[in-house]
C-alpha positions as YAML, in Angstrom:
chain: A
units: angstrom
residues:
- id: 1
  name: MET
  ca: [-37.47, -114.96, 23.74]
- id: 2
  name: ARG
  ca: [-37.93, -116.61, 20.33]
- id: 3
  name: GLU
  ca: [-39.98, -119.79, 19.97]
- id: 4
  name: ILE
  ca: [-38.85, -122.56, 17.61]
- id: 5
  name: ASN
  ca: [-40.92, -125.65, 16.94]
- id: 6
  name: VAL
  ca: [-38.70, -128.72, 17.22]
- id: 7
  name: GLN
  ca: [-40.28, -130.03, 14.02]
- id: 8
  name: GLU
  ca: [-38.15, -127.41, 12.24]
- id: 9
  name: ILE
  ca: [-35.08, -129.04, 13.77]
- id: 10
  name: THR
  ca: [-36.22, -132.48, 12.59]
- id: 11
  name: LYS
  ca: [-36.67, -131.16, 9.04]
- id: 12
  name: GLU
  ca: [-33.22, -129.54, 8.96]
- id: 13
  name: VAL
  ca: [-31.42, -132.56, 10.43]
- id: 14
  name: ALA
  ca: [-33.02, -134.86, 7.85]
- id: 15
  name: ARG
  ca: [-31.90, -132.55, 5.03]
- id: 16
  name: LEU
  ca: [-28.39, -132.16, 6.43]
- id: 17
  name: CYS
  ca: [-27.89, -135.93, 6.77]
- id: 18
  name: ILE
  ca: [-28.53, -136.28, 3.04]
- id: 19
  name: GLU
  ca: [-26.56, -133.18, 2.03]
- id: 20
  name: ALA
  ca: [-23.48, -134.17, 4.04]
- id: 21
  name: ASN
  ca: [-23.40, -137.64, 2.51]
- id: 22
  name: TYR
  ca: [-24.11, -136.59, -1.08]
- id: 23
  name: TYR
  ca: [-22.00, -133.47, -1.60]
- id: 24
  name: LEU
  ca: [-18.28, -132.94, -1.06]
- id: 25
  name: SER
  ca: [-17.63, -129.60, 0.67]
- id: 26
  name: GLU
  ca: [-16.11, -126.91, -1.54]
- id: 27
  name: ASP
  ca: [-12.96, -126.43, 0.57]
- id: 28
  name: ILE
  ca: [-12.08, -130.13, 0.36]
- id: 29
  name: LYS
  ca: [-12.86, -130.23, -3.36]
- id: 30
  name: LYS
  ca: [-10.46, -127.34, -3.99]
- id: 31
  name: SER
  ca: [-7.81, -128.96, -1.81]
- id: 32
  name: LEU
  ca: [-8.11, -132.24, -3.74]
- id: 33
  name: GLU
  ca: [-7.89, -130.37, -7.05]
- id: 34
  name: ALA
  ca: [-4.70, -128.66, -5.86]
- id: 35
  name: ALA
  ca: [-3.34, -132.02, -4.68]
- id: 36
  name: TYR
  ca: [-4.10, -133.51, -8.10]
- id: 37
  name: GLU
  ca: [-2.02, -130.83, -9.77]
- id: 38
  name: SER
  ca: [0.92, -131.18, -7.37]
- id: 39
  name: GLU
  ca: [0.98, -134.97, -6.98]
- id: 40
  name: SER
  ca: [4.07, -136.29, -8.78]
- id: 41
  name: TRP
  ca: [3.42, -140.01, -8.26]
- id: 42
  name: ALA
  ca: [1.36, -141.25, -11.22]
- id: 43
  name: ILE
  ca: [-0.71, -143.78, -9.25]
- id: 44
  name: GLY
  ca: [-1.42, -141.23, -6.53]
- id: 45
  name: LYS
  ca: [-2.47, -138.64, -9.09]
- id: 46
  name: ASP
  ca: [-4.78, -141.14, -10.78]
- id: 47
  name: ILE
  ca: [-6.42, -142.01, -7.45]
- id: 48
  name: ILE
  ca: [-7.06, -138.36, -6.58]
- id: 49
  name: GLY
  ca: [-8.60, -137.98, -10.02]
- id: 50
  name: LYS
  ca: [-10.91, -140.91, -9.32]
- id: 51
  name: ILE
  ca: [-11.87, -139.44, -5.93]
- id: 52
  name: LEU
  ca: [-12.87, -136.20, -7.63]
- id: 53
  name: GLU
  ca: [-14.72, -138.12, -10.35]
- id: 54
  name: ASN
  ca: [-16.58, -140.10, -7.68]
- id: 55
  name: ALA
  ca: [-17.59, -136.88, -5.89]
- id: 56
  name: GLY
  ca: [-18.84, -135.46, -9.20]
- id: 57
  name: ILE
  ca: [-20.98, -138.53, -9.88]
- id: 58
  name: ALA
  ca: [-22.41, -138.42, -6.34]
- id: 59
  name: LYS
  ca: [-23.37, -134.77, -6.75]
- id: 60
  name: ARG
  ca: [-24.81, -135.22, -10.23]
- id: 61
  name: GLU
  ca: [-26.76, -138.39, -9.43]
- id: 62
  name: ASN
  ca: [-27.75, -137.36, -5.87]
- id: 63
  name: MET
  ca: [-26.25, -140.40, -4.18]
- id: 64
  name: PRO
  ca: [-23.79, -141.06, -1.34]
- id: 65
  name: MET
  ca: [-20.09, -140.44, -1.95]
- id: 66
  name: CYS
  ca: [-19.25, -143.56, 0.08]
- id: 67
  name: GLN
  ca: [-21.02, -146.76, 1.06]
- id: 68
  name: ASP
  ca: [-20.19, -146.08, 4.72]
- id: 69
  name: THR
  ca: [-22.62, -143.27, 5.45]
- id: 70
  name: GLY
  ca: [-21.37, -143.06, 8.99]
- id: 71
  name: PHE
  ca: [-22.43, -142.71, 12.58]
- id: 72
  name: THR
  ca: [-24.32, -139.41, 12.78]
- id: 73
  name: VAL
  ca: [-22.61, -136.83, 14.98]
- id: 74
  name: VAL
  ca: [-24.59, -133.63, 15.56]
- id: 75
  name: PHE
  ca: [-23.25, -130.36, 16.97]
- id: 76
  name: VAL
  ca: [-25.93, -128.01, 18.31]
- id: 77
  name: GLU
  ca: [-25.31, -124.36, 19.18]
- id: 78
  name: LEU
  ca: [-28.47, -123.41, 21.06]
- id: 79
  name: GLY
  ca: [-29.15, -119.71, 21.61]
- id: 80
  name: GLN
  ca: [-29.98, -118.96, 25.23]
- id: 81
  name: ASP
  ca: [-32.92, -116.81, 24.11]
- id: 82
  name: VAL
  ca: [-34.60, -119.68, 22.28]
- id: 83
  name: HIS
  ca: [-37.64, -121.47, 23.65]
- id: 84
  name: LEU
  ca: [-38.13, -124.87, 21.99]
- id: 85
  name: THR
  ca: [-41.74, -125.98, 21.63]
- id: 86
  name: ASN
  ca: [-43.74, -129.06, 20.68]
- id: 87
  name: GLY
  ca: [-41.34, -131.69, 21.97]
- id: 88
  name: ASN
  ca: [-37.88, -132.67, 23.08]
- id: 89
  name: ILE
  ca: [-34.86, -131.52, 21.03]
- id: 90
  name: GLU
  ca: [-33.04, -134.84, 21.34]
- id: 91
  name: ASP
  ca: [-36.06, -136.77, 20.09]
- id: 92
  name: ALA
  ca: [-36.41, -134.24, 17.26]
- id: 93
  name: ILE
  ca: [-32.79, -134.68, 16.20]
- id: 94
  name: ASN
  ca: [-33.02, -138.46, 16.22]
- id: 95
  name: GLU
  ca: [-36.24, -138.30, 14.21]
- id: 96
  name: GLY
  ca: [-34.39, -136.14, 11.69]
- id: 97
  name: VAL
  ca: [-31.62, -138.73, 11.44]
- id: 98
  name: ARG
  ca: [-34.23, -141.47, 11.02]
- id: 99
  name: ARG
  ca: [-35.95, -139.62, 8.18]
- id: 100
  name: GLY
  ca: [-32.74, -138.52, 6.49]
- id: 101
  name: TYR
  ca: [-31.23, -141.97, 6.40]
- id: 102
  name: THR
  ca: [-34.48, -143.48, 5.13]
- id: 103
  name: GLU
  ca: [-35.37, -140.83, 2.55]
- id: 104
  name: GLY
  ca: [-31.77, -140.51, 1.35]
- id: 105
  name: TYR
  ca: [-31.27, -144.28, 1.03]
- id: 106
  name: LEU
  ca: [-28.27, -144.07, 3.35]
- id: 107
  name: ARG
  ca: [-26.78, -147.18, 4.90]
- id: 108
  name: LYS
  ca: [-27.88, -147.82, 8.47]
- id: 109
  name: SER
  ca: [-24.71, -148.52, 10.43]
- id: 110
  name: VAL
  ca: [-25.66, -148.23, 14.11]
- id: 111
  name: VAL
  ca: [-26.07, -151.17, 16.50]
- id: 112
  name: LYS
  ca: [-28.20, -150.83, 19.63]
- id: 113
  name: ASP
  ca: [-25.56, -152.28, 21.94]
- id: 114
  name: PRO
  ca: [-21.82, -152.58, 21.26]
- id: 115
  name: LEU
  ca: [-21.78, -156.19, 22.43]
- id: 116
  name: ASP
  ca: [-25.04, -157.75, 21.19]
- id: 117
  name: ARG
  ca: [-24.61, -155.97, 17.78]
- id: 118
  name: VAL
  ca: [-28.30, -155.72, 16.82]
- id: 119
  name: ASN
  ca: [-28.79, -153.03, 14.15]
- id: 120
  name: THR
  ca: [-31.22, -150.22, 15.05]
- id: 121
  name: LYS
  ca: [-32.21, -150.11, 11.35]
- id: 122
  name: ASP
  ca: [-32.53, -146.32, 11.20]
- id: 123
  name: ASN
  ca: [-29.02, -145.09, 12.13]
- id: 124
  name: THR
  ca: [-30.21, -143.75, 15.47]
- id: 125
  name: PRO
  ca: [-29.33, -142.70, 18.05]
- id: 126
  name: ALA
  ca: [-27.02, -139.89, 17.03]
- id: 127
  name: VAL
  ca: [-24.17, -138.62, 19.16]
- id: 128
  name: ILE
  ca: [-25.20, -135.06, 20.04]
- id: 129
  name: HIS
  ca: [-23.03, -132.27, 21.42]
- id: 130
  name: TYR
  ca: [-24.79, -129.21, 22.85]
- id: 131
  name: ASN
  ca: [-23.37, -125.75, 23.39]
- id: 132
  name: ILE
  ca: [-25.41, -122.89, 24.87]
- id: 133
  name: VAL
  ca: [-24.53, -119.63, 23.12]
- id: 134
  name: PRO
  ca: [-25.84, -116.04, 23.15]
- id: 135
  name: GLY
  ca: [-28.69, -115.15, 20.82]
- id: 136
  name: ASP
  ca: [-32.04, -116.49, 19.60]
- id: 137
  name: LYS
  ca: [-30.97, -118.93, 16.90]
- id: 138
  name: VAL
  ca: [-30.09, -122.61, 16.66]
- id: 139
  name: LYS
  ca: [-27.12, -123.71, 14.56]
- id: 140
  name: ILE
  ca: [-26.99, -127.40, 13.65]
- id: 141
  name: THR
  ca: [-24.00, -129.17, 12.13]
- id: 142
  name: VAL
  ca: [-24.38, -132.78, 11.02]
- id: 143
  name: ALA
  ca: [-21.11, -134.67, 10.64]
- id: 144
  name: PRO
  ca: [-21.51, -138.36, 9.66]
- id: 145
  name: LYS
  ca: [-18.35, -140.25, 10.65]
- id: 146
  name: GLY
  ca: [-17.33, -143.49, 8.98]
- id: 147
  name: PHE
  ca: [-15.44, -145.99, 11.08]
- id: 148
  name: GLY
  ca: [-12.66, -146.81, 8.64]
- id: 149
  name: SER
  ca: [-11.13, -143.56, 9.85]
- id: 150
  name: GLU
  ca: [-12.72, -143.43, 13.31]
- id: 151
  name: ASN
  ca: [-11.08, -146.74, 14.23]
- id: 152
  name: MET
  ca: [-7.65, -145.25, 13.51]
- id: 153
  name: SER
  ca: [-8.08, -142.48, 16.08]
- id: 154
  name: LYS
  ca: [-6.21, -142.38, 19.40]
- id: 155
  name: LEU
  ca: [-5.92, -140.61, 22.74]
- id: 156
  name: LYS
  ca: [-2.79, -140.37, 24.85]
- id: 157
  name: MET
  ca: [-2.33, -138.82, 28.25]
- id: 158
  name: LEU
  ca: [1.14, -137.36, 27.83]
- id: 159
  name: LYS
  ca: [3.20, -135.90, 30.66]
- id: 160
  name: PRO
  ca: [3.87, -132.14, 30.62]
- id: 161
  name: SER
  ca: [7.57, -132.94, 30.30]
- id: 162
  name: ASP
  ca: [6.86, -134.63, 26.93]
- id: 163
  name: GLY
  ca: [6.22, -131.14, 25.57]
- id: 164
  name: VAL
  ca: [5.60, -130.21, 21.97]
- id: 165
  name: GLU
  ca: [8.00, -132.86, 20.68]
- id: 166
  name: GLY
  ca: [5.99, -135.55, 22.45]
- id: 167
  name: VAL
  ca: [2.80, -134.16, 20.92]
- id: 168
  name: LYS
  ca: [4.31, -134.22, 17.41]
- id: 169
  name: GLU
  ca: [5.69, -137.73, 17.85]
- id: 170
  name: PHE
  ca: [2.30, -139.07, 18.98]
- id: 171
  name: ILE
  ca: [0.45, -137.47, 16.05]
- id: 172
  name: LEU
  ca: [2.93, -138.74, 13.47]
- id: 173
  name: GLN
  ca: [2.98, -142.23, 14.97]
- id: 174
  name: THR
  ca: [-0.83, -142.36, 14.89]
- id: 175
  name: VAL
  ca: [-0.87, -141.45, 11.19]
- id: 176
  name: LYS
  ca: [1.90, -143.97, 10.41]
- id: 177
  name: GLU
  ca: [0.03, -146.79, 12.13]
- id: 178
  name: ALA
  ca: [-3.20, -145.84, 10.37]
- id: 179
  name: GLY
  ca: [-1.52, -146.22, 6.98]
- id: 180
  name: PRO
  ca: [-4.05, -146.77, 4.19]
- id: 181
  name: ASN
  ca: [-6.94, -147.78, 6.48]
- id: 182
  name: PRO
  ca: [-8.66, -144.36, 6.79]
- id: 183
  name: CYS
  ca: [-8.80, -143.85, 3.00]
- id: 184
  name: PRO
  ca: [-6.19, -141.12, 2.56]
- id: 185
  name: PRO
  ca: [-5.76, -138.34, 1.73]
- id: 186
  name: ILE
  ca: [-6.93, -137.73, 5.29]
- id: 187
  name: ILE
  ca: [-7.74, -134.78, 7.50]
- id: 188
  name: VAL
  ca: [-6.06, -135.03, 10.90]
- id: 189
  name: GLY
  ca: [-8.07, -133.55, 13.75]
- id: 190
  name: VAL
  ca: [-6.09, -132.91, 16.93]
- id: 191
  name: GLY
  ca: [-7.25, -131.88, 20.39]
- id: 192
  name: VAL
  ca: [-4.65, -130.75, 22.92]
- id: 193
  name: GLY
  ca: [-5.42, -130.04, 26.57]
- id: 194
  name: GLY
  ca: [-8.50, -130.12, 28.73]
- id: 195
  name: THR
  ca: [-9.31, -133.51, 30.26]
- id: 196
  name: PHE
  ca: [-9.61, -137.08, 28.98]
- id: 197
  name: GLU
  ca: [-12.94, -136.41, 27.27]
- id: 198
  name: LYS
  ca: [-12.36, -132.76, 26.32]
- id: 199
  name: ALA
  ca: [-9.32, -133.57, 24.19]
- id: 200
  name: THR
  ca: [-11.29, -136.08, 22.12]
- id: 201
  name: PHE
  ca: [-14.16, -133.61, 21.68]
- id: 202
  name: LEU
  ca: [-11.72, -130.95, 20.48]
- id: 203
  name: ALA
  ca: [-10.18, -133.38, 17.98]
- id: 204
  name: LYS
  ca: [-13.61, -134.25, 16.60]
- id: 205
  name: LYS
  ca: [-14.79, -130.65, 16.41]
- id: 206
  name: SER
  ca: [-11.58, -129.54, 14.70]
- id: 207
  name: LEU
  ca: [-12.60, -131.60, 11.67]
- id: 208
  name: LEU
  ca: [-15.38, -129.08, 11.02]
- id: 209
  name: ARG
  ca: [-12.85, -126.35, 10.30]
- id: 210
  name: PRO
  ca: [-12.27, -125.70, 6.57]
- id: 211
  name: VAL
  ca: [-9.03, -127.29, 5.38]
- id: 212
  name: ASP
  ca: [-7.77, -123.93, 4.10]
- id: 213
  name: LYS
  ca: [-8.07, -122.26, 7.53]
- id: 214
  name: HIS
  ca: [-5.37, -122.48, 10.20]
- id: 215
  name: ASN
  ca: [-5.64, -122.12, 13.96]
- id: 216
  name: SER
  ca: [-5.86, -118.42, 14.91]
- id: 217
  name: ASN
  ca: [-2.95, -118.88, 17.34]
- id: 218
  name: PRO
  ca: [0.27, -118.45, 15.30]
- id: 219
  name: MET
  ca: [2.07, -121.10, 17.36]
- id: 220
  name: TYR
  ca: [-0.54, -123.74, 16.55]
- id: 221
  name: ALA
  ca: [-0.81, -122.55, 12.94]
- id: 222
  name: GLU
  ca: [2.92, -123.18, 12.48]
- id: 223
  name: LEU
  ca: [2.59, -126.56, 14.17]
- id: 224
  name: GLU
  ca: [-0.23, -127.50, 11.77]
- id: 225
  name: LYS
  ca: [1.95, -126.58, 8.78]
- id: 226
  name: GLU
  ca: [4.96, -128.48, 10.13]
- id: 227
  name: LEU
  ca: [2.96, -131.61, 10.86]
- id: 228
  name: LEU
  ca: [1.24, -131.56, 7.46]
- id: 229
  name: GLU
  ca: [4.61, -131.40, 5.76]
- id: 230
  name: LYS
  ca: [5.97, -134.29, 7.85]
- id: 231
  name: ILE
  ca: [2.85, -136.40, 7.32]
- id: 232
  name: ASN
  ca: [3.05, -135.87, 3.56]
- id: 233
  name: SER
  ca: [6.68, -136.95, 3.67]
- id: 234
  name: LEU
  ca: [5.70, -140.38, 5.03]
- id: 235
  name: GLY
  ca: [4.96, -141.67, 1.52]
- id: 236
  name: ILE
  ca: [1.63, -143.33, 2.40]
- id: 237
  name: GLY
  ca: [-0.12, -141.36, -0.33]
- id: 238
  name: PRO
  ca: [-3.66, -141.52, -1.73]
- id: 239
  name: GLN
  ca: [-5.38, -144.74, -0.63]
- id: 240
  name: GLY
  ca: [-1.98, -145.98, 0.60]
- id: 241
  name: PHE
  ca: [-0.44, -146.46, -2.87]
- id: 242
  name: GLY
  ca: [2.37, -143.97, -2.32]
- id: 243
  name: GLY
  ca: [2.80, -140.33, -3.19]
- id: 244
  name: ARG
  ca: [3.09, -136.96, -1.53]
- id: 245
  name: THR
  ca: [-0.59, -136.49, -0.62]
- id: 246
  name: THR
  ca: [-1.23, -138.42, 2.58]
- id: 247
  name: ALA
  ca: [-3.15, -135.58, 4.27]
- id: 248
  name: LEU
  ca: [-4.99, -132.48, 3.13]
- id: 249
  name: SER
  ca: [-4.89, -130.71, 6.47]
- id: 250
  name: VAL
  ca: [-3.92, -130.91, 10.13]
- id: 251
  name: ASN
  ca: [-6.44, -129.07, 12.32]
- id: 252
  name: ILE
  ca: [-5.42, -128.48, 15.94]
- id: 253
  name: GLU
  ca: [-7.65, -127.12, 18.70]
- id: 254
  name: SER
  ca: [-6.44, -126.51, 22.26]
- id: 255
  name: TYR
  ca: [-7.91, -125.91, 25.72]
- id: 256
  name: PRO
  ca: [-6.46, -125.12, 29.16]
- id: 257
  name: THR
  ca: [-5.40, -128.20, 31.11]
- id: 258
  name: HIS
  ca: [-4.21, -129.34, 34.54]
- id: 259
  name: ILE
  ca: [-0.66, -128.64, 35.72]
- id: 260
  name: ALA
  ca: [0.00, -132.40, 35.76]
- id: 261
  name: GLY
  ca: [-1.45, -133.21, 32.34]
- id: 262
  name: LEU
  ca: [-0.99, -132.98, 28.58]
- id: 263
  name: PRO
  ca: [-3.87, -134.90, 26.96]
- id: 264
  name: VAL
  ca: [-3.63, -135.29, 23.17]
- id: 265
  name: ALA
  ca: [-6.31, -136.81, 20.94]
- id: 266
  name: VAL
  ca: [-6.04, -137.54, 17.23]
- id: 267
  name: ASN
  ca: [-9.29, -138.03, 15.31]
- id: 268
  name: ILE
  ca: [-8.46, -139.09, 11.78]
- id: 269
  name: SER
  ca: [-11.00, -138.49, 9.03]
- id: 270
  name: CYS
  ca: [-11.14, -139.67, 5.43]
- id: 271
  name: HIS
  ca: [-10.85, -137.43, 2.37]
- id: 272
  name: ALA
  ca: [-14.61, -136.78, 2.39]
- id: 273
  name: THR
  ca: [-14.83, -135.51, 6.02]
- id: 274
  name: ARG
  ca: [-18.56, -134.99, 5.63]
- id: 275
  name: HIS
  ca: [-20.39, -132.17, 7.34]
- id: 276
  name: ALA
  ca: [-23.23, -129.78, 6.59]
- id: 277
  name: GLU
  ca: [-24.76, -127.01, 8.68]
- id: 278
  name: ALA
  ca: [-27.85, -124.86, 8.95]
- id: 279
  name: GLU
  ca: [-29.13, -122.06, 11.16]
- id: 280
  name: ILE
  ca: [-32.72, -121.78, 12.29]
...
């Protein structure tokens, strides 16, 4: 049994909140650079260039890539041989968010209640997902999610008879309806299977996968490639001004489901798709 002081978790969460908002991940940067080279529409190419320039300024000046620094989503993989000391892990995570958003001068975007709309003024509470895993370590992934893209996301409880064609149609229709709103080029996270809530979790978690990695199941890998090609044929383009680069990646995750169901969730994310991780 390994003991970990929850203050270590607070420190890491604070750092990751800043890192995720300041620095574009390397896989997305490379994907945008490749898109810049292949984009044939002049306006689209210029916009991708400006996105890359913006990311460079953010990194150089240590400042947020975007004014919407997001609702903080935290994924925790907690080793079953870890004993947490000196407090509650959830309080520790929220304290880390509080410090990170204050010290990093990140916009506070969370309201205490969805109807009375009073700002919490420190971007807490976070949405936290826990997973108990083997081992004596704690892995923390912080994924701030802006709502320009989050608001474009959808869930549909398809019938099994809708099959793969129904799944494809729903994903494409969701991207079409989103149009320029999620700040394309986008990353399309898809969850297929499970239950009402599991599908949406899968879609969210799929956004953590590097854009240059496909699903390990060849069937889903082919589906990702097919959908990316179709999405990029829609002509929405960077920031909605036309072009061939509407999406950088389609990431699909699946889970067993009920004989009577075919849940599908689409969680759209902007070109930044911010996330940073650490292991304690």
